[in-house]
Structures are given as structure tokens and as C-alpha cells.
Steps between C-alpha positions, in 0.01 A plus 500: 500500500489825304602830633260789504725726289447253203124581485368776276376806685379837407601823666200660678564836325483342149182308582331826623596679183369218282162499692482885455585476133228234437245695712557822302469317171172333599359845632602678168349218298169520714489878457561504135238207453244698711563819297437316168182330607356818636562670181351216294171501686484879546534575111321202364321531169147376562334650189672286234396158645159633584463625141589147377228349731253756391569429130460128557162550660387728221612297205307221343634350174774773474257786517418727794136516598395837627205343682747344744666815609297519830595143596866557430554681829510156672862479370614792707719366795350512845607798702497710178246709312475507123356651191467335162428721194447371144479727211414403143244738328327508834621508869433231760639542860467328824622599846560848671686778339886421547716747686802659336729265707333178366724246324378454144553275205341559144496280202353470146218220481254381231150584608188310380243777440231263335470209275790534245591837643848513650696831584824580654464622855701612795479324839611706795536347854571713811576353834577672832461465881 
């Protein structure tokens, strides 16, 4: 028969300190993770992926078709408002006038103005809540 003094045992104070240390570590990790996630969703860049989607909707055979500008607003994410403006010799725009706080993205595109008529243009997408 073995004696009770041969068994491993932990002092109650040491166990309590270990539990407090692990709890503090988990709480700090959760706080840091929450802070990181709240920043990531609050300062999110919405205009760049929206401009990518708008450009895909406007483009056929590598050229932007100005006649599709009105339909391009379907690429704006739900919960947001948007404005799409295309400039190349003329100006085509869809959507309300963007406020100064709107997130914007602008890029150079090739615009088909007619048969065998291609001009460099500027596509600007603004997105806001």
C-alpha cells in the first residue's frame, strides 16, 4: 500500500496563481482581438473592391461601354450608396452626388466611344453609407 505523501500534490496558492495567470492571458488576448476586429471593420476600404466590380460590369472585350454606366450601380454593396462617373471626351454618371466623406477609387480605363473609336478615360467610383 502506498503512502499519501508519495502522491504528487499542488499547493493551493500555486494553483490559484496559475488560474489567475491563465485567466489574465485569455482576457488580454480577447481584448486585443476585439480591438483589432473593430478597427478592421470600421476603417474598411469599400471603394476599391466596388470599383473592381463596377469595371467588370462596364467592360466588354477589354473596353468600357459608357451605355452600361447606369446598370453599374448594381455592383454597390447593400447598405451603401454609390456614384459611378466615367469621363472620356464626354461625362457619364449614375447615382446621387457623393458627399465629401465618401470612400473613392479612381482608375484609367479604355473607353469605346464608337466603332473603331477608343479613348483613354477615367472611371471614378464613390461609396458611402
